[in-house]
N, C-alpha and C positions, 0 to 999 in steps of 0.2 A: 690699419695700425692698432687694432684692438689687441692683437697678440704681441705687439712691440716689434722692434727691429732686430732681425737676425742676420748677421753678416754672412756672406757666401763663404764656401770652403776655401777658395783661393785667398781670400783676405785673412781668414783665420790662421792658416799656416804662415803667411807672411808676417802677421803680427807676432806670432810666437817666435818666429826666427828673429825678428827685430828685438824682442825682449831677451832672447838668448844672447844676441850680440851685445846688448847693453850690460847684461850680467857678466859677460866675458870681459868687457872693458872694466867693470868694477873689480873683477878678480885680478886683472893685471895691475890696476891701480893699488889694490890692497897688498899685492905682492911686492911692488916696487917701493911703496911707502906705507909699511904696516903701522897701525896705531898701537901705542903701548899704554899700560895702566899708569895712573888711575884714569878710568873712563868717566865721562860725565854726560848728562843729557838723558833724553827719554829712552833710548835704546841701550843705555850703559849696562843693564843687567845681561843683555844678550852678548854684548862685546866681552864682558867679564867671563861669562860662561864659555864662550868660544875660545878665549885666551887660556882659560884654565884647562879646558878639555883638549884643545888642539895646538896650543902654543901660540907663538907670535903670528903665524900665518893662518890662524883659525878663521878670520873673516874672509881671507882669500879662498879658503876651502869652501866656505858657505856660498860665496858668489860663484865659484866654479861649479859647485854641485847644482845650483839653480840654473846656471847657463846650460849645463848638460841636460838637465830635466826639460827645459824649454826647447832645446835643440831636438831631443828625442820626440817630444810632443809635436813639434813642427814637422819633423820627418814623417811621423805617423799620419798627420793630417794631409801632407803632400801625397803620400802613397795612396791614401784613401781617395783623395780627390782625383788622382791620376787614374785609379781603377774605375771610377765612375765614367770617365770620358772614353776609356778604351773599349768598353763593352758595347 
């Protein structure tokens, strides 16, 4: 344990796929019930910037982009893991 714990490749892509699913749920939620200004709270500056730049569905676009990013990362890990076992 001197080097710490490193999860295996199969756990990594499953974790990234799970995060992708959570971000997708966030995107659907932000699409169906978008928040409107004035924003308050710790992340209000981000909400304001997204609303100013992308309109009412700016938060949904952010969550969707994060979902796509993690889905692509999970797919890459999955393909890399699959390649190790087929050789």
